[in-house]
N, C-alpha and C positions, 0 to 999 in steps of 0.2 A: 380459476385465476384469482390472484391476490386482489384485495380491495386497494384502490389507489387513493391515497389521502393527501390532498394538496395543502401544504402549510407554508406560511411565510416566516422566515427567521426574525422578521421585525414584528415581534409580539405574536407568537404562534398561538392558535386557538387551544385553550386549556382543556376544554371538554373533549376535543379530539385526541389530545395527548393522553388524557385519562383513559379514554376508550382503548387506545393502542397499548397503554400501560397495563390494562387489565388482561389483554391478550398475552402479554409477556408473563404476567403473574400466573396465568393459567397454563403455562408451558408452551405457548405458541411462539411463532417467529415473526418479527417485524423488521423490515429493512428501513434504514433511516439515514439522513444526511449527517455528515460531520464536516469540519473544515478541511479534512484531508481527502477522504474518499467516502463513498456510501458504505455503511456497515450492515451486517446481517445479525440482528440482535436476538438473543434468547436470555432467559433468566440464568445468570452466571452461577447461582447457588443451587441450581436444579440440574443434576446429571442427565436427566431425560431430555431437557432442553438443549444441552450441549450436544448430545447424541443427534438430535434433530438437525442442528447446525452442520455437523460433519456430513450427515447424510444428504442434506439439501445441496451442499457445495460439492460433494464428492471429494471431500478433503481427507488426507491421511490422518488417522486418529492420534498419531504422535506429534502432530503439528499444533502447538499450544494456541489457545484462544486468548485474546486480550480482554480483561475485565475493565469495563468503563464505569466510572463513578462520577458524581456531580456535587459531592461535598468532600472536602479534604478530610474531615473527621471519619468518613467511611473507609479511608485507606486502612485504618487500624483493624477493621473487621476482617480484611483479607490478607494483610501483610503482618507476619509475625515479628519482623524486625525492620525498623525504618531508620537507617543511618542518618546522621546529621547532614552529610553531603546530599542525601536525597531530599531532605527538607529544604535545603538551600536551593536545589533545583526546582522543587515544587513552587517555592516562593517566587522564583524568577520566571518560570515557563508554564506553570499551570494557572488557569486552564489554557490548553494549547496542544500543539502537535507533538507531544512528548510522551513516550511510554517508558515506565520504569519497572524493573524486575526485582522482586523481593522473595524472601522465604515465605511460603504461604502458611496460612492458618488452616485448621481443620474445617473451617466454614466453607472452604473452596473445594469442590469435588475434584478428584483426579481426572474425571472426564473432561473438565474444563481446561486443565493444565497439561493435557496430553500425557498424564502419568508422572509429571515432574513434581518435585517438592518445592518448586518456585512458582510465582504467579506474576504475570505481566499486567500492569495497571496503567490506565490513562484517564485523564480528566479533560474531556474535549471542551472547546470554547463555543461550539455552535449552539445557539439557544434552543433549537429544536431537539438536538441530541440531549442537552442537559434536562430539558423538560420531560422528555420521554424516560430518561434514566430515573428521575425522581418519581415519576408516575408509576414506574415498574417496580419500585421498592428500593432503588439505589444501586443495584449491581447488574449490569448488562454485559454478557459476553458477546463480543462482536468482531469477527474477522471481516474482511471486505466482502461485500454482497455480490459476489460473482461466482460462476462455476470455477472450481479450483483449477489454477494454472492459467486462466485467461487474464487479459488485462483488467485491472481493477476498475470499478465503475465510478465515474465522476458525475453521473446524472441518473435520474430515476429511469430514463429510457434504457440505459445499460442494464440496470437491475431487472427491469421487466423482460428484457431480451434473454437474460440468463436464468432468472429465478421466478419469473412471473407466475408459474403454476406450482411453486414449491414453498411459498410463504403465505402467511395470513394477510398481512398488510404491507404495502410499500408506501412510505411517506415521501412525497415529492416536495423537496425543499429547494429546488433549483440546482444549479451547477455548483459542485464543490469548489471552494476558493483556491486551495493549494494544489490538489490533484495528485499528490504523492502521499503514501502512507507515513505515519509518524516515525520520528527517530526513536530508536529503542536503546536504552542504557541499562546495563546489568549491574545492580547494586548488591548481588550476592557475592561479588568478588571485590577485592581491594588491591590496587585502586580499581574503580569502576571501569567498565568497558562498553564501548558502543558496539552493539550487535547489528544494528540497521541504521544507515544514515538517512536523514530526511531534512525537513525545513530547518529544524534546530541543528545547525552544523557543529562540527567539532570546534570551530573557532568560537562560536557562541558559548558552547558548553565550557570551554577552557577558561572563560572569564569567571566562572563559578567554581569549577573543579580543574585546577591547573594540571593535575596529574592524570587526567582522563586518557584511557587507552582506546585503540580501535582494533576490533577483531580482524585478523587477516582474511577471514572468510568473506568479508564484505565485498571484496573485489575478486579474490582468488576463488577458483572452484573448490568446493569442500563438500563432497557428496557423502562422506562416510560418518559425519557427525550426527549426533542426536540433537535436533534443533531445540535450543532454549528459547527461541523467539521465532515468530512467523517469518518466513522468507529465507531462512538460513540454509535449508537443505534441498528443498525441492525446486524444480523448474517452476517459475512463476511468471505472471504478467505476459504470457506468451500469445502472440497472434497465431492464426492457423497456418500462415505461410512460413517458409524457412527464413529466418532472420540472421544476418551476419553484420557485425560491426567492423568498420574499416578504420584503421588507426595509422597515423603518420602525419607528415607535414600536409597542410591544407591542400595545396595544389596537387600533390601526389595522391591524396585521398580522393579528390574530385576525379582525377584521371583514372584511377583504378575502378571507382564506382561506375564511371561512364563506360569503361571497357567491359565490366562484368554485366552491366545492364544490357549493353548491345548483344553480348553473347547469349544472355537469357532470352531476349526477344527473338534472336535468330533461331533459337531452339523451340520457339513457339510458346514460351512462358510469358506470363504477365508479371512485370517487374515493378516494384515500388521503391522509392528512394526517400529517406528521411534526411532533409537538408536544413540549413539555416537561412535566414533572410540574406546573409552575406554570400551564400553560394547557390541559391536556388536557380538563378538565371544561367548558371554554368552547365546545367543538365539539359540536354536536348531530347532525350528519349526517356521512356518510362513514366510511371505515375509519380510525380514529384510532389512531396508535401513539405511545406516550410513550417518547421516546428517553432520558430521564433528566432530572436536575435541572440547571438552569443553574449551580447552585452546585458542581457536580461535572462539570467538562469531561471528565475521564478516563472517566467513565461514559458520557457521550454519544459520545465517540470509540469506546469499546469496542462500543457497540450499533449504530453507524451501518450497517455492512455487513449485519449480521443483519437489521435492519429493511428495508433495500432489497431483500434477497433474499426476505424474507417477503412483500413486496408482489408480487414476481414470482410466488411460489407461489399467491397469491390472485388473480392475473390482473387487477389493477387497471389502468385505462386512463390515469389522470391522478394524479400525486402533487404535492402542494403542501407545501413545507417552510418552517418558520420559519428565519430567519437565525441563525447562531451565531458571528458574527465577534467576536473579542476579542483582546487582545494576547497571551494565552497559547496554549493548545491550540486555542482557537477559530479561530485562523488556519489550522491544519491541517485542522480539520473543514470550514471553508468552502472550502479548496482542493479537498478531495475532493468536496464537494457541487457546487461550480461545475463541475468536470470531469464529474461525473455528469449535471448538468443541461445540459451544452453551453453554459454561461454564460447560461442563461435566468433573468433576475432581474426580478421585478415589484416596483416601488416603490409604496408606499401613496399617494404623491403623484401617481401617474399616469405617472411616468417609467418606461421599460423599457430 
């Protein structure tokens, strides 16, 4: 089993970070907290370490890894071209939950980028993540620290559950603050394009880059593309149960979920419901989980993976979720839910 290393983001122990950094320098794997979700770290410039990451997660080898840095100057080691717009984004949002894609340099192995000639780079704000990256030499490839396809981990206990016997060290830094993966923006195209929504919303980005575009695959199912960024092609974030999203006017959504839940229970199935504070009391059957208030999308985003994993622990057979689409973080929440549900949407008007 992995060594569990407890650290506080309020002045993490430097000696412990140096020890974990040595493990990464020697080709080992270290799971660590970031402000978004927990990451599974390996030396980004070592193709053998990247292979270990793919193997530990059971991740498809064409699904690129994100390279994490902790100094802006290190960007030029891995990125061959850094457009002025990207520098403006870095000035506004780094360190933070933003990943940017650039043409890669020869320093980055193809194993790390899934064979692409581009590289995804992030500068996290979490002090433990920053300290570990620097202790490891400055370049850490890190997808989410979970079994590929499962809900991403927002606590060390989630990492232990999935990867406890597959990594060298798991750094327990408490619960992730945001709970959803970083926003990804591709700067190999002009104008730049959002490939994955997150805490840094399109509205925030447009204050820096007015002509920013959004890839249609963020919401629509797009299974034939070769992924330029994590989460674009494969089913992700998925619970073990069958998950469907119900969309329509609120009262009709509640009515259809109640009906489908009753039908599932009648058939001997254990049903779960993802609801909001505003609707929880309207459900009288099934295992109901209140994910937060519609007035606080950050709370919903923070709770999403914890709720999905809780349903796994309770061994439900069917999960029905309300829709959370909106111009803000609702798009990021829906992107994750749609991937988790395999794009299974039930419309109250009968359309599927």
